[in-house]
C-alpha positions in Angstrom: 9.5 43.5 -13.4 7.3 41.1 -15.2 5.4 41.0 -18.1 3.4 38.4 -20.6 4.7 37.6 -23.9 2.2 36.8 -26.5 2.6 34.8 -30.1 0.5 33.1 -31.8 -1.7 30.8 -29.1 1.5 30.6 -26.9 1.9 33.5 -23.9 5.0 33.7 -21.7 5.3 35.2 -18.6 8.9 37.4 -18.2 9.8 38.2 -14.7 13.4 39.8 -14.0 14.2 40.6 -10.1 17.1 42.5 -10.5 19.5 43.3 -7.6 19.5 46.8 -7.4 18.1 49.8 -9.5 18.3 53.0 -9.3 17.8 56.3 -11.0 20.4 59.1 -10.9 20.6 62.9 -12.5 22.3 63.9 -15.6 21.7 67.3 -16.6 17.8 67.9 -16.5 17.3 63.8 -16.8 17.9 61.1 -15.6 19.5 57.7 -16.1 17.9 54.3 -15.3 20.8 52.2 -13.3 20.0 48.3 -13.3 22.9 46.2 -11.7 23.4 42.7 -11.3 25.8 41.7 -8.6 27.7 37.9 -9.8 30.1 35.6 -7.4 29.9 33.0 -10.1 30.3 33.4 -14.0 26.7 33.3 -15.3 26.9 32.2 -19.3 23.6 33.9 -20.1 24.2 37.2 -18.5 23.9 39.3 -21.7 20.4 38.0 -22.3 19.7 38.3 -18.6 20.8 42.3 -18.7 18.5 42.3 -22.6 15.4 41.1 -20.5 15.6 42.9 -17.5 16.7 46.4 -19.9 13.8 45.6 -22.3 10.8 45.5 -19.4 12.4 48.7 -17.8 12.0 50.2 -21.4 8.4 48.5 -21.7 7.2 49.7 -18.0 8.1 53.3 -19.4 7.0 52.9 -22.7 3.4 51.8 -21.2 3.4 54.5 -18.8 3.8 57.3 -21.5 1.2 55.6 -24.1 -1.5 55.3 -21.0 -0.6 59.4 -20.5 -1.1 60.3 -24.0 -4.0 57.9 -24.5 -5.7 59.9 -21.5 -4.4 63.1 -22.9 -5.4 62.8 -26.3 -1.9 63.9 -27.0 -1.9 62.5 -30.9 -1.8 64.7 -33.7 -1.5 61.7 -36.3 -2.2 58.4 -37.1 1.0 57.4 -36.6 1.4 58.4 -32.9 -2.3 56.9 -32.3 -1.3 53.7 -33.7 2.4 53.8 -31.5 0.9 55.0 -28.6 4.1 57.7 -28.3 4.1 61.3 -30.3 6.8 62.2 -32.1 8.6 64.0 -29.7 8.4 61.0 -27.0 11.4 60.0 -25.4 12.3 57.3 -23.3 15.4 57.3 -20.6 18.4 55.7 -20.9 18.9 52.1 -19.1 22.4 51.1 -18.8 22.8 47.7 -16.8 26.1 46.9 -15.2 27.3 42.9 -14.3 29.6 43.6 -10.9 31.3 40.5 -11.0 33.3 39.7 -7.9 34.4 36.4 -8.3 37.9 34.6 -8.2 37.7 33.4 -11.4 38.6 35.7 -14.8 35.2 36.2 -16.7 35.4 33.6 -19.6 31.7 34.2 -20.1 29.8 36.1 -22.9 29.8 40.2 -22.9 27.2 40.3 -25.8 24.1 38.3 -27.0 26.1 37.5 -30.5 28.5 35.5 -28.4 25.5 33.2 -27.1 24.1 32.5 -30.8 25.2 29.6 -33.4 25.2 31.9 -36.5 27.4 32.1 -39.3 29.7 34.7 -39.9 27.6 35.9 -43.3 24.6 36.2 -40.7 26.1 37.9 -38.0 26.2 41.6 -39.2 22.3 40.9 -39.3 21.5 39.6 -35.7 20.8 42.3 -33.5 23.5 42.4 -30.6 23.1 43.2 -27.3 26.1 44.3 -25.3 26.6 44.0 -21.5 28.8 46.1 -19.5 31.0 44.2 -16.7 32.8 45.5 -14.0 35.2 43.1 -12.4 36.2 43.7 -8.9 39.3 41.7 -9.0 40.9 43.9 -11.4 40.1 46.6 -9.7 43.9 47.8 -9.2 43.3 49.1 -12.6 40.1 51.6 -11.6 41.0 54.9 -9.7 38.2 56.3 -7.8 37.2 59.9 -6.7 35.8 59.0 -3.7 39.2 58.2 -1.2 37.1 55.6 0.8 35.9 53.3 -1.8 40.0 53.7 -3.2 41.3 52.3 0.4 38.4 49.9 0.5 39.9 48.2 -2.8 43.2 48.4 -2.1 42.6 46.7 1.2 40.6 44.0 -0.3 42.9 43.2 -3.2 45.6 42.7 -0.7 44.1 40.2 1.4 
């Protein structure tokens, strides 16, 4: 996934390559999962997740906007301006960092932990939380698939 971000006279190309992107059914719709496998602690992981998720949302927005423009689906100037109809909705994106390193994760798990900001301004800063799964503590997890449970038990005993 990549995009060009323009600000005044500056343009920045942003590109993210995820380890795995999957769609899963959830009722009549789907969820987009973006997975990052990490063996080493990555101290900017919340930012990496935020950028990847934003690019996935942007891709879906661009597709919806192009469809609406093609079909002339707008019923108001607000819909025309945004490119989305009042009832358009994006699919949820869930990012997950699967950490299988030997050390306990000591990196940030949200964007605010990466930002130097005074306590009085913290509530105004938009935060972005990342989901972290530490395989090293997998003995606390219970999986429905017995093969996964057996594999985890074997790998934690080695």
